[in-house]
C-alpha positions in Angstrom: 49.5 54.0 158.4 46.7 55.6 156.5 44.6 52.4 156.7 45.1 52.3 160.6 44.2 55.7 160.8 40.9 55.2 158.8 40.0 52.2 160.8 40.5 54.2 164.2 37.9 56.7 163.1 35.6 53.9 161.8 36.0 52.0 165.2 33.5 52.5 168.1 34.0 55.3 170.4 35.6 53.0 173.1 38.3 51.8 170.7 41.8 52.9 171.9 43.8 54.6 169.2 47.7 53.3 169.1 50.0 55.9 170.2 51.8 55.9 166.8 48.6 57.2 165.2 48.5 60.3 167.7 50.0 62.5 165.0 50.0 66.3 164.2 49.2 65.8 160.6 46.6 63.4 159.3 45.9 62.7 155.4 43.8 60.0 153.9 44.5 58.6 150.5 42.1 59.2 147.6 39.0 57.1 146.9 38.4 56.2 150.5 34.7 55.5 151.3 34.6 57.9 154.3 31.1 59.2 153.8 30.2 60.5 157.1 32.2 62.4 159.7 30.3 61.6 163.0 30.4 63.5 166.1 33.7 63.6 168.0 35.2 61.1 165.5 38.9 62.5 165.9 38.5 62.9 169.8 37.1 59.3 170.1 40.3 58.2 168.1 42.6 60.2 170.5 43.6 62.5 167.7 43.3 65.6 169.7 46.7 67.3 168.8 46.1 67.3 165.1 47.1 70.6 163.4 46.4 69.9 159.7 43.7 67.5 158.5 43.7 66.6 154.9 40.3 64.9 153.9 40.2 65.7 150.0 38.5 63.3 147.7 37.4 61.0 150.5 33.7 60.9 149.2 32.5 62.6 152.2 28.8 63.6 152.0 28.0 64.5 155.7 29.7 66.5 158.5 28.0 66.1 161.9 27.9 69.2 164.0 30.5 68.0 166.4 32.7 66.0 164.3 35.5 68.5 164.9 35.0 69.1 168.5 38.1 68.9 170.7 40.5 69.6 167.7 41.5 72.7 169.3 45.1 73.0 167.8 43.7 72.4 164.3 45.0 75.3 161.8 44.3 73.8 158.5 41.2 71.8 157.3 41.0 70.5 153.7 37.7 69.1 152.7 38.1 69.8 148.8 36.5 67.4 146.3 34.1 65.7 148.4 30.4 65.1 148.1 29.1 67.9 150.7 26.0 69.7 149.7 25.5 71.4 153.0 27.4 72.5 156.1 26.0 71.8 159.5 25.2 74.8 162.0 28.4 75.9 163.8 30.4 72.7 162.4 33.6 74.5 162.7 33.0 76.6 165.9 34.9 74.3 168.2 38.1 74.8 166.2 39.4 78.2 167.7 42.9 78.1 165.8 41.4 77.3 162.5 43.1 79.7 160.0 42.6 77.8 156.6 39.4 75.9 155.5 39.1 74.5 151.9 35.7 73.5 150.7 36.0 73.9 147.0 35.0 71.1 144.6 31.9 70.3 146.7 28.2 70.7 145.4 27.4 72.8 148.6 24.0 74.4 148.1 22.9 74.8 151.7 24.9 77.1 154.2 23.2 78.2 157.5 23.7 81.6 158.8 25.7 80.3 161.8 28.0 78.0 159.8 31.1 79.8 160.2 30.2 81.9 163.4 33.2 81.5 165.2 36.1 81.5 162.5 34.9 84.6 161.0 35.0 87.5 163.4 32.0 89.5 164.2 29.5 87.5 162.2 
């Protein structure tokens, strides 16, 4: 299942995601080569109902600004132990229900002022 889910994210935006992969929890096994989370990656794969997303140790270097757009039910996002050196502006602003965000273990050196605008009240 994990391989199929990864393939769904790597497929073009027009590719259909099999109904069995429309899950509430997604997790990738370690040592994946998923280096970039592109805009609308999860929405394009039909994974709109995700509540928890575990992307720990996936070698991710880049998160596009709208990678998580349309994940309105996501409450937990684990991006620990990747290769992120920056957080894009408002990368998490389209996740209104996000309650837990884990970024530890990344060499983050650049965080724009508006990176966490929507998830930290009154920022």
